[in-house]
C-alpha positions as YAML, in Angstrom:
chain: A
units: angstrom
residues:
- id: 1
  name: MET
  ca: [114.41, 100.50, 115.94]
- id: 2
  name: ALA
  ca: [117.11, 100.08, 118.37]
- id: 3
  name: ALA
  ca: [119.70, 98.45, 116.38]
- id: 4
  name: ILE
  ca: [123.05, 100.42, 115.79]
- id: 5
  name: LEU
  ca: [123.96, 100.41, 112.19]
- id: 6
  name: LEU
  ca: [126.45, 103.40, 112.30]
- id: 7
  name: GLU
  ca: [129.63, 104.39, 114.14]
- id: 8
  name: GLU
  ca: [130.78, 108.08, 114.19]
- id: 9
  name: THR
  ca: [134.36, 107.57, 115.92]
- id: 10
  name: ARG
  ca: [136.53, 110.45, 117.25]
- id: 11
  name: GLY
  ca: [139.94, 109.34, 117.39]
- id: 12
  name: THR
  ca: [140.25, 105.90, 119.15]
- id: 13
  name: MET
  ca: [136.64, 105.92, 120.43]
- id: 14
  name: VAL
  ca: [133.10, 105.67, 119.30]
- id: 15
  name: GLU
  ca: [131.09, 108.91, 119.84]
- id: 16
  name: ASN
  ca: [128.04, 109.03, 118.18]
- id: 17
  name: ARG
  ca: [125.98, 105.54, 117.16]
- id: 18
  name: ARG
  ca: [123.11, 105.83, 114.77]
- id: 19
  name: ARG
  ca: [120.43, 103.34, 115.12]
- id: 20
  name: GLY
  ca: [117.93, 102.35, 112.56]
- id: 21
  name: ALA
  ca: [116.56, 99.69, 110.78]
- id: 22
  name: ILE
  ca: [116.58, 98.01, 107.13]
- id: 23
  name: VAL
  ca: [114.42, 96.08, 104.97]
- id: 24
  name: VAL
  ca: [114.24, 94.57, 101.83]
- id: 25
  name: VAL
  ca: [111.72, 92.58, 100.35]
- id: 26
  name: ASP
  ca: [110.68, 91.21, 96.77]
- id: 27
  name: VAL
  ca: [107.59, 91.79, 94.85]
- id: 28
  name: GLU
  ca: [105.21, 89.74, 96.52]
- id: 29
  name: GLY
  ca: [106.50, 91.72, 99.71]
- id: 30
  name: ARG
  ca: [108.81, 88.54, 101.10]
- id: 31
  name: ARG
  ca: [111.66, 89.49, 103.06]
- id: 32
  name: VAL
  ca: [114.49, 88.26, 101.78]
- id: 33
  name: ALA
  ca: [117.12, 90.53, 104.30]
- id: 34
  name: GLY
  ca: [116.53, 93.02, 107.00]
- id: 35
  name: TYR
  ca: [118.35, 94.62, 109.92]
- id: 36
  name: GLY
  ca: [116.46, 95.89, 113.21]
- id: 37
  name: LYS
  ca: [113.00, 96.32, 113.80]
- id: 38
  name: PRO
  ca: [110.90, 97.80, 110.49]
- id: 39
  name: GLU
  ca: [108.51, 100.37, 112.30]
- id: 40
  name: THR
  ca: [106.42, 102.73, 110.78]
- id: 41
  name: THR
  ca: [107.29, 106.42, 109.77]
- id: 42
  name: TYR
  ca: [106.93, 109.23, 107.19]
- id: 43
  name: MET
  ca: [108.17, 108.09, 103.64]
- id: 44
  name: ARG
  ca: [108.73, 111.61, 103.08]
- id: 45
  name: SER
  ca: [110.50, 112.58, 99.11]
- id: 46
  name: SER
  ca: [110.88, 108.67, 98.65]
- id: 47
  name: ALA
  ca: [107.30, 108.85, 98.47]
- id: 48
  name: LYS
  ca: [108.01, 111.36, 94.86]
- id: 49
  name: PRO
  ca: [108.60, 108.79, 92.48]
- id: 50
  name: LEU
  ca: [105.13, 106.95, 93.03]
- id: 51
  name: MET
  ca: [103.12, 110.25, 93.27]
- id: 52
  name: GLN
  ca: [104.10, 111.21, 89.61]
- id: 53
  name: LEU
  ca: [102.77, 107.69, 88.42]
- id: 54
  name: VAL
  ca: [98.78, 108.77, 88.45]
- id: 55
  name: LEU
  ca: [99.56, 111.87, 86.31]
- id: 56
  name: VAL
  ca: [101.31, 109.59, 83.63]
- id: 57
  name: GLU
  ca: [99.23, 106.71, 84.03]
- id: 58
  name: SER
  ca: [95.96, 109.35, 83.62]
- id: 59
  name: GLY
  ca: [97.58, 110.39, 80.24]
- id: 60
  name: GLY
  ca: [98.36, 113.75, 81.89]
- id: 61
  name: PHE
  ca: [101.49, 114.08, 81.59]
- id: 62
  name: ASP
  ca: [101.48, 113.70, 77.61]
- id: 63
  name: HIS
  ca: [98.01, 115.94, 77.30]
- id: 64
  name: PHE
  ca: [100.44, 119.21, 78.47]
- id: 65
  name: GLY
  ca: [103.13, 118.10, 75.99]
- id: 66
  name: PHE
  ca: [105.78, 117.29, 78.86]
- id: 67
  name: GLN
  ca: [109.05, 115.65, 78.31]
- id: 68
  name: GLU
  ca: [111.35, 113.30, 80.05]
- id: 69
  name: GLU
  ca: [113.28, 115.89, 81.70]
- id: 70
  name: HIS
  ca: [110.08, 117.61, 83.60]
- id: 71
  name: LEU
  ca: [109.49, 113.65, 85.20]
- id: 72
  name: ALA
  ca: [112.87, 113.33, 86.20]
- id: 73
  name: VAL
  ca: [112.65, 116.90, 88.15]
- id: 74
  name: PHE
  ca: [109.10, 116.29, 89.25]
- id: 75
  name: VAL
  ca: [109.90, 113.19, 90.98]
- id: 76
  name: GLY
  ca: [113.42, 114.91, 92.75]
- id: 77
  name: SER
  ca: [114.88, 116.30, 95.44]
- id: 78
  name: HIS
  ca: [116.58, 118.45, 93.11]
- id: 79
  name: THR
  ca: [119.67, 121.35, 94.75]
- id: 80
  name: GLY
  ca: [117.96, 124.71, 93.16]
- id: 81
  name: GLU
  ca: [120.57, 124.76, 89.99]
- id: 82
  name: GLU
  ca: [119.83, 126.30, 87.28]
- id: 83
  name: PRO
  ca: [118.61, 123.48, 85.06]
- id: 84
  name: HIS
  ca: [116.23, 122.48, 87.91]
- id: 85
  name: ARG
  ca: [114.86, 125.77, 87.91]
- id: 86
  name: TYR
  ca: [114.64, 125.77, 84.36]
- id: 87
  name: TRP
  ca: [112.51, 122.27, 84.20]
- id: 88
  name: VAL
  ca: [110.83, 123.58, 87.12]
- id: 89
  name: ALA
  ca: [109.25, 126.72, 85.75]
- id: 90
  name: ASP
  ca: [109.11, 125.69, 81.90]
- id: 91
  name: GLY
  ca: [106.70, 122.67, 83.56]
- id: 92
  name: LEU
  ca: [104.55, 125.61, 84.84]
- id: 93
  name: ALA
  ca: [104.07, 127.58, 82.05]
- id: 94
  name: LYS
  ca: [102.48, 124.19, 79.98]
- id: 95
  name: ILE
  ca: [100.25, 124.03, 82.55]
- id: 96
  name: GLY
  ca: [99.72, 127.54, 82.41]
- id: 97
  name: LEU
  ca: [100.54, 128.92, 85.94]
- id: 98
  name: THR
  ca: [103.60, 130.92, 87.31]
- id: 99
  name: GLU
  ca: [105.82, 130.36, 90.36]
- id: 100
  name: ALA
  ca: [103.30, 132.19, 92.61]
- id: 101
  name: ALA
  ca: [101.31, 128.86, 92.02]
- id: 102
  name: LEU
  ca: [103.65, 126.72, 94.06]
- id: 103
  name: LEU
  ca: [102.68, 126.72, 97.93]
- id: 104
  name: CYS
  ca: [105.97, 124.57, 98.53]
- id: 105
  name: GLY
  ca: [108.04, 127.71, 100.47]
- id: 106
  name: THR
  ca: [111.64, 128.94, 100.22]
- id: 107
  name: HIS
  ca: [114.89, 127.72, 101.60]
- id: 108
  name: THR
  ca: [118.41, 127.81, 100.94]
- id: 109
  name: PRO
  ca: [119.62, 126.04, 97.83]
- id: 110
  name: PHE
  ca: [121.48, 122.67, 98.63]
- id: 111
  name: ASP
  ca: [124.21, 123.57, 95.91]
- id: 112
  name: ARG
  ca: [126.43, 125.47, 97.79]
- id: 113
  name: LYS
  ca: [127.40, 127.65, 94.55]
- id: 114
  name: THR
  ca: [123.86, 128.68, 93.57]
- id: 115
  name: ALA
  ca: [123.57, 129.73, 97.12]
- id: 116
  name: THR
  ca: [126.95, 131.86, 97.41]
- id: 117
  name: ALA
  ca: [125.87, 133.23, 93.91]
- id: 118
  name: LEU
  ca: [122.41, 134.33, 95.49]
- id: 119
  name: VAL
  ca: [124.08, 136.31, 98.03]
- id: 120
  name: GLN
  ca: [126.79, 137.92, 96.04]
- id: 121
  name: ALA
  ca: [123.88, 139.31, 94.17]
- id: 122
  name: GLY
  ca: [121.89, 140.50, 96.78]
- id: 123
  name: GLN
  ca: [119.38, 138.22, 96.36]
- id: 124
  name: LYS
  ca: [117.13, 135.78, 98.14]
- id: 125
  name: PRO
  ca: [115.81, 132.29, 97.25]
- id: 126
  name: THR
  ca: [112.55, 132.04, 95.84]
- id: 127
  name: VAL
  ca: [110.36, 129.30, 95.56]
- id: 128
  name: LEU
  ca: [112.30, 127.47, 92.18]
- id: 129
  name: HIS
  ca: [114.76, 126.54, 93.95]
- id: 130
  name: CYS
  ca: [112.99, 125.05, 96.89]
- id: 131
  name: ASN
  ca: [114.29, 121.12, 96.24]
- id: 132
  name: CYS
  ca: [110.58, 119.99, 96.24]
- id: 133
  name: SER
  ca: [109.11, 122.80, 94.13]
- id: 134
  name: GLY
  ca: [109.52, 119.85, 91.27]
- id: 135
  name: LYS
  ca: [107.34, 117.73, 92.84]
- id: 136
  name: HIS
  ca: [104.68, 120.55, 93.50]
- id: 137
  name: THR
  ca: [104.83, 121.17, 89.65]
- id: 138
  name: GLY
  ca: [103.87, 117.70, 89.01]
- id: 139
  name: VAL
  ca: [100.84, 117.35, 91.85]
- id: 140
  name: LEU
  ca: [99.61, 121.06, 89.99]
- id: 141
  name: ALA
  ca: [99.38, 119.39, 86.86]
- id: 142
  name: TYR
  ca: [97.23, 116.67, 87.89]
- id: 143
  name: THR
  ca: [95.11, 118.52, 89.56]
- id: 144
  name: ARG
  ca: [94.80, 121.19, 86.22]
- id: 145
  name: TYR
  ca: [94.39, 117.77, 84.47]
- id: 146
  name: ARG
  ca: [91.79, 116.74, 86.36]
- id: 147
  name: GLY
  ca: [90.01, 120.30, 86.74]
- id: 148
  name: ASP
  ca: [89.92, 120.28, 90.61]
- id: 149
  name: ASP
  ca: [90.94, 123.46, 92.55]
- id: 150
  name: VAL
  ca: [94.64, 124.64, 91.61]
- id: 151
  name: SER
  ca: [94.48, 126.93, 94.82]
- id: 152
  name: THR
  ca: [93.74, 124.01, 97.33]
- id: 153
  name: TYR
  ca: [96.25, 121.60, 95.65]
- id: 154
  name: ILE
  ca: [98.30, 120.50, 98.87]
- id: 155
  name: ASP
  ca: [95.43, 119.74, 100.96]
- id: 156
  name: PRO
  ca: [94.62, 115.87, 101.14]
- id: 157
  name: ARG
  ca: [91.08, 116.36, 100.86]
- id: 158
  name: ASN
  ca: [91.89, 117.89, 97.00]
- id: 159
  name: PRO
  ca: [90.44, 115.06, 94.98]
- id: 160
  name: ALA
  ca: [93.76, 115.23, 93.48]
- id: 161
  name: GLU
  ca: [95.73, 114.59, 96.36]
- id: 162
  name: VAL
  ca: [92.71, 111.39, 97.62]
- id: 163
  name: GLU
  ca: [93.81, 109.73, 94.06]
- id: 164
  name: ILE
  ca: [97.84, 110.30, 94.76]
- id: 165
  name: ILE
  ca: [97.23, 108.97, 98.37]
- id: 166
  name: ALA
  ca: [95.18, 105.58, 96.77]
- id: 167
  name: VAL
  ca: [98.15, 105.18, 94.28]
- id: 168
  name: VAL
  ca: [100.80, 105.06, 96.92]
- id: 169
  name: ALA
  ca: [98.67, 102.85, 99.33]
- id: 170
  name: ASP
  ca: [98.04, 100.39, 95.98]
- id: 171
  name: MET
  ca: [101.88, 100.36, 95.10]
- id: 172
  name: ALA
  ca: [102.70, 99.88, 99.26]
- id: 173
  name: GLY
  ca: [99.98, 96.89, 98.88]
- id: 174
  name: ILE
  ca: [97.93, 98.75, 102.38]
- id: 175
  name: ALA
  ca: [94.62, 100.63, 102.33]
- id: 176
  name: PRO
  ca: [94.52, 104.68, 101.95]
- id: 177
  name: ALA
  ca: [92.89, 104.20, 105.35]
- id: 178
  name: ASP
  ca: [96.07, 102.57, 106.63]
- id: 179
  name: ILE
  ca: [98.43, 105.49, 105.68]
- id: 180
  name: VAL
  ca: [99.09, 108.03, 108.40]
- id: 181
  name: ILE
  ca: [98.79, 111.96, 106.97]
- id: 182
  name: GLY
  ca: [101.39, 114.30, 108.02]
- id: 183
  name: ILE
  ca: [102.81, 117.64, 106.35]
- id: 184
  name: ASP
  ca: [105.70, 117.37, 105.24]
- id: 185
  name: GLY
  ca: [108.18, 120.63, 105.34]
- id: 186
  name: CYS
  ca: [107.27, 122.02, 101.99]
- id: 187
  name: ASN
  ca: [103.63, 122.02, 103.00]
- id: 188
  name: ILE
  ca: [102.01, 119.03, 100.89]
- id: 189
  name: PRO
  ca: [100.79, 115.64, 102.54]
- id: 190
  name: VAL
  ca: [103.41, 113.10, 103.69]
- id: 191
  name: PHE
  ca: [103.14, 109.71, 104.10]
- id: 192
  name: GLY
  ca: [103.16, 107.72, 107.18]
- id: 193
  name: LEU
  ca: [103.49, 103.53, 106.62]
- id: 194
  name: PRO
  ca: [105.62, 100.48, 107.53]
- id: 195
  name: LEU
  ca: [108.88, 100.12, 106.54]
- id: 196
  name: GLU
  ca: [108.23, 96.92, 105.06]
- id: 197
  name: ASN
  ca: [105.51, 98.52, 102.61]
- id: 198
  name: MET
  ca: [107.94, 101.19, 101.64]
- id: 199
  name: ALA
  ca: [109.82, 98.59, 100.57]
- id: 200
  name: LEU
  ca: [106.96, 96.77, 98.80]
- id: 201
  name: SER
  ca: [106.14, 99.90, 96.70]
- id: 202
  name: PHE
  ca: [110.07, 100.24, 95.61]
- id: 203
  name: ALA
  ca: [110.18, 96.65, 94.57]
- id: 204
  name: ARG
  ca: [107.02, 96.93, 92.26]
- id: 205
  name: PHE
  ca: [107.59, 99.87, 91.00]
- id: 206
  name: GLY
  ca: [111.23, 99.05, 89.86]
- id: 207
  name: ALA
  ca: [110.05, 95.83, 88.40]
- id: 208
  name: ALA
  ca: [107.19, 97.66, 86.87]
- id: 209
  name: ASN
  ca: [104.99, 94.38, 87.19]
- id: 210
  name: TYR
  ca: [102.55, 95.20, 89.08]
- id: 211
  name: GLY
  ca: [98.92, 96.54, 88.10]
- id: 212
  name: SER
  ca: [97.09, 97.63, 85.20]
- id: 213
  name: ALA
  ca: [98.91, 97.95, 81.81]
- id: 214
  name: ALA
  ca: [99.09, 101.78, 82.34]
- id: 215
  name: ARG
  ca: [100.33, 101.46, 85.72]
- id: 216
  name: ARG
  ca: [103.25, 99.18, 84.90]
- id: 217
  name: GLU
  ca: [103.62, 101.65, 81.83]
- id: 218
  name: ALA
  ca: [103.93, 104.86, 83.97]
- id: 219
  name: CYS
  ca: [106.43, 103.01, 86.38]
- id: 220
  name: ARG
  ca: [108.73, 102.18, 83.15]
- id: 221
  name: ARG
  ca: [108.25, 106.01, 82.26]
- id: 222
  name: VAL
  ca: [109.73, 107.24, 85.94]
- id: 223
  name: ALA
  ca: [111.89, 105.14, 86.16]
- id: 224
  name: GLY
  ca: [113.46, 105.85, 82.79]
- id: 225
  name: ALA
  ca: [113.17, 109.98, 83.33]
- id: 226
  name: MET
  ca: [115.19, 109.06, 86.74]
- id: 227
  name: VAL
  ca: [117.76, 106.85, 84.64]
- id: 228
  name: ASN
  ca: [118.13, 109.44, 81.65]
- id: 229
  name: HIS
  ca: [118.08, 112.01, 83.55]
- id: 230
  name: PRO
  ca: [119.89, 111.61, 86.76]
- id: 231
  name: PHE
  ca: [121.35, 115.68, 87.43]
- id: 232
  name: LEU
  ca: [117.24, 116.51, 87.72]
- id: 233
  name: VAL
  ca: [116.73, 113.97, 90.26]
- id: 234
  name: GLY
  ca: [119.02, 115.39, 92.51]
- id: 235
  name: GLY
  ca: [122.07, 117.56, 91.47]
- id: 236
  name: THR
  ca: [125.78, 118.09, 92.31]
- id: 237
  name: GLY
  ca: [126.76, 115.96, 95.08]
- id: 238
  name: ARG
  ca: [123.93, 114.57, 95.58]
- id: 239
  name: LEU
  ca: [123.27, 110.11, 96.26]
- id: 240
  name: ASP
  ca: [120.68, 109.83, 93.71]
- id: 241
  name: THR
  ca: [122.22, 111.61, 91.03]
- id: 242
  name: ASP
  ca: [125.50, 109.82, 91.58]
- id: 243
  name: LEU
  ca: [123.54, 105.81, 92.54]
- id: 244
  name: LEU
  ca: [121.57, 106.61, 89.12]
- id: 245
  name: GLN
  ca: [124.60, 107.85, 87.19]
- id: 246
  name: VAL
  ca: [127.08, 105.07, 88.01]
- id: 247
  name: THR
  ca: [124.92, 102.33, 88.04]
- id: 248
  name: ARG
  ca: [123.10, 103.36, 84.99]
- id: 249
  name: GLY
  ca: [119.73, 102.17, 86.14]
- id: 250
  name: LYS
  ca: [120.59, 98.78, 87.77]
- id: 251
  name: VAL
  ca: [119.60, 100.29, 91.06]
- id: 252
  name: ILE
  ca: [116.66, 103.73, 91.22]
- id: 253
  name: PRO
  ca: [116.88, 105.25, 94.30]
- id: 254
  name: LYS
  ca: [115.32, 107.60, 95.97]
- id: 255
  name: ILE
  ca: [116.27, 110.07, 99.29]
- id: 256
  name: GLY
  ca: [114.00, 111.18, 102.17]
- id: 257
  name: ALA
  ca: [114.24, 113.55, 104.40]
- id: 258
  name: ASP
  ca: [114.89, 112.95, 108.47]
- id: 259
  name: GLY
  ca: [116.84, 109.76, 107.48]
- id: 260
  name: ILE
  ca: [114.90, 108.22, 104.97]
- id: 261
  name: TYR
  ca: [115.82, 106.15, 101.73]
- id: 262
  name: CYS
  ca: [114.00, 104.10, 99.26]
- id: 263
  name: LEU
  ca: [115.33, 102.14, 96.35]
- id: 264
  name: ALA
  ca: [114.16, 99.73, 93.63]
- id: 265
  name: VAL
  ca: [117.04, 97.01, 92.11]
- id: 266
  name: PRO
  ca: [114.60, 96.16, 88.67]
- id: 267
  name: GLU
  ca: [116.65, 93.27, 87.40]
- id: 268
  name: LYS
  ca: [116.58, 91.35, 90.64]
- id: 269
  name: GLY
  ca: [113.00, 92.49, 91.43]
- id: 270
  name: LEU
  ca: [113.79, 94.08, 94.89]
- id: 271
  name: GLY
  ca: [112.85, 97.23, 97.05]
- id: 272
  name: LEU
  ca: [115.23, 98.27, 100.00]
- id: 273
  name: ALA
  ca: [113.52, 100.84, 102.85]
- id: 274
  name: LEU
  ca: [115.78, 102.29, 105.59]
- id: 275
  name: LYS
  ca: [115.22, 104.58, 108.28]
- id: 276
  name: ILE
  ca: [117.70, 106.33, 110.48]
- id: 277
  name: GLU
  ca: [115.98, 106.60, 113.76]
- id: 278
  name: ASP
  ca: [117.43, 109.99, 115.10]
- id: 279
  name: GLY
  ca: [117.07, 111.53, 111.25]
- id: 280
  name: ASN
  ca: [121.08, 112.15, 110.85]
- id: 281
  name: MET
  ca: [121.38, 112.17, 106.82]
- id: 282
  name: ARG
  ca: [124.99, 111.90, 107.12]
- id: 283
  name: ALA
  ca: [124.36, 108.52, 108.10]
- id: 284
  name: LEU
  ca: [122.79, 107.45, 104.73]
- id: 285
  name: GLY
  ca: [125.70, 107.24, 102.14]
- id: 286
  name: PRO
  ca: [127.42, 105.12, 104.42]
- id: 287
  name: VAL
  ca: [124.57, 102.75, 105.19]
- id: 288
  name: VAL
  ca: [123.20, 102.43, 101.70]
- id: 289
  name: ILE
  ca: [126.46, 101.71, 100.28]
- id: 290
  name: GLU
  ca: [127.25, 98.75, 102.65]
- id: 291
  name: ALA
  ca: [123.58, 97.31, 102.37]
- id: 292
  name: LEU
  ca: [123.83, 97.46, 98.64]
- id: 293
  name: ASN
  ca: [127.27, 95.88, 99.16]
- id: 294
  name: GLN
  ca: [126.05, 93.07, 101.38]
- id: 295
  name: LEU
  ca: [123.52, 92.27, 98.97]
- id: 296
  name: GLY
  ca: [125.64, 91.54, 96.00]
- id: 297
  name: ILE
  ca: [124.45, 94.82, 93.95]
- id: 298
  name: LEU
  ca: [127.53, 96.80, 93.43]
- id: 299
  name: THR
  ca: [130.81, 95.74, 91.22]
- id: 300
  name: ALA
  ca: [134.00, 96.45, 92.32]
- id: 301
  name: THR
  ca: [134.32, 99.17, 89.72]
- id: 302
  name: GLU
  ca: [130.89, 101.08, 90.76]
- id: 303
  name: ARG
  ca: [131.94, 100.78, 94.51]
- id: 304
  name: GLN
  ca: [135.17, 102.24, 94.04]
- id: 305
  name: ALA
  ca: [133.06, 105.28, 92.15]
- id: 306
  name: LEU
  ca: [130.99, 105.79, 95.29]
- id: 307
  name: ALA
  ca: [133.59, 105.75, 97.19]
- id: 308
  name: GLY
  ca: [133.08, 108.76, 98.63]
- id: 309
  name: TYR
  ca: [130.16, 108.14, 100.01]
- id: 310
  name: GLU
  ca: [131.07, 105.08, 101.34]
- id: 311
  name: LYS
  ca: [134.03, 106.34, 103.56]
- id: 312
  name: ILE
  ca: [133.35, 109.39, 105.08]
- id: 313
  name: THR
  ca: [135.62, 111.20, 107.20]
- id: 314
  name: ILE
  ca: [134.93, 113.81, 110.21]
- id: 315
  name: LYS
  ca: [137.55, 116.65, 109.95]
- id: 316
  name: ASN
  ca: [137.62, 119.14, 112.08]
- id: 317
  name: ASN
  ca: [137.94, 123.13, 111.29]
- id: 318
  name: VAL
  ca: [141.39, 123.21, 110.36]
- id: 319
  name: ARG
  ca: [140.55, 120.06, 107.93]
- id: 320
  name: LYS
  ca: [142.41, 117.73, 110.04]
- id: 321
  name: VAL
  ca: [141.04, 114.18, 110.11]
- id: 322
  name: VAL
  ca: [139.89, 113.49, 113.51]
- id: 323
  name: GLY
  ca: [137.17, 110.48, 113.12]
- id: 324
  name: GLU
  ca: [134.91, 108.63, 110.45]
- id: 325
  name: LEU
  ca: [131.18, 107.09, 109.56]
- id: 326
  name: ARG
  ca: [131.45, 103.38, 109.88]
- id: 327
  name: PRO
  ca: [128.55, 101.00, 109.04]
- id: 328
  name: VAL
  ca: [128.23, 98.24, 111.55]
- id: 329
  name: PHE
  ca: [125.56, 96.23, 110.86]
- id: 330
  name: THR
  ca: [125.54, 92.71, 109.20]
- id: 331
  name: LEU
  ca: [122.13, 92.19, 106.31]
- id: 332
  name: GLU
  ca: [120.31, 89.00, 107.99]
- id: 333
  name: GLY
  ca: [118.23, 87.29, 106.40]
...
């Protein structure tokens, strides 16, 4: 990808450079802006909103009596706070399963207060704390709705997974066979595709004007759930949550692990995808906000509300500011 997106300074010197690529396209896949050389990479958790489209458009979402809150947590990468765990557990109950059905594994909650409370109580994280437990519950729901084997819901050969992959491919404008299948950190299939196609999938998702009437309605409902329940999409201190809250749906974002970020700008019919080449996650905030600024998306008020992501300082062990993260790219037409 080669192009330098961001510099990390220490004192008067640049200590680290974060390279990567950004691409912005319209709903027809035409390049609007970009920087660097987009390549094929894994979409990671940025694919979550697309993965849940099939549950909604098939009728499975309504069949189980899910609420918008369930959908928001199904597409989220949550911090493991109590509301997240509640809606995941409730979603499992609605399909007649328990957390024992989740094959996502466990990790320390992203939310520090939640993690600290577990330690103080002498407890260990459960699968409900996993940031992908919502996605897994949504996939389980679709697998159950179809009548497929829920014990193999993470197998890319499971018919439910095959359909999910087909929907992601369709939204991205490529053939399912052209998607590279890997295994994500949460043990479920992850999709490798060109960055341009990720951007196209989000342009179509946000505009909700592609495909059948059922697909368009599913896009509107998934995006609406994210806008109406931003906390469930991320949580405390998460860029996705704050972008949704601050822009009130003008931007529909979804973070992915290892430096992936996708977003839609529905009113402009745009989709953006970016990758930090070395997977550095703390570079995402400044790069995402700078890209939105250069595209003229954020108002001055919105930019001020998101300043904590745009201007990140580097502090040492005694909390002294010793450097900063600064974007250094200019989007090209």
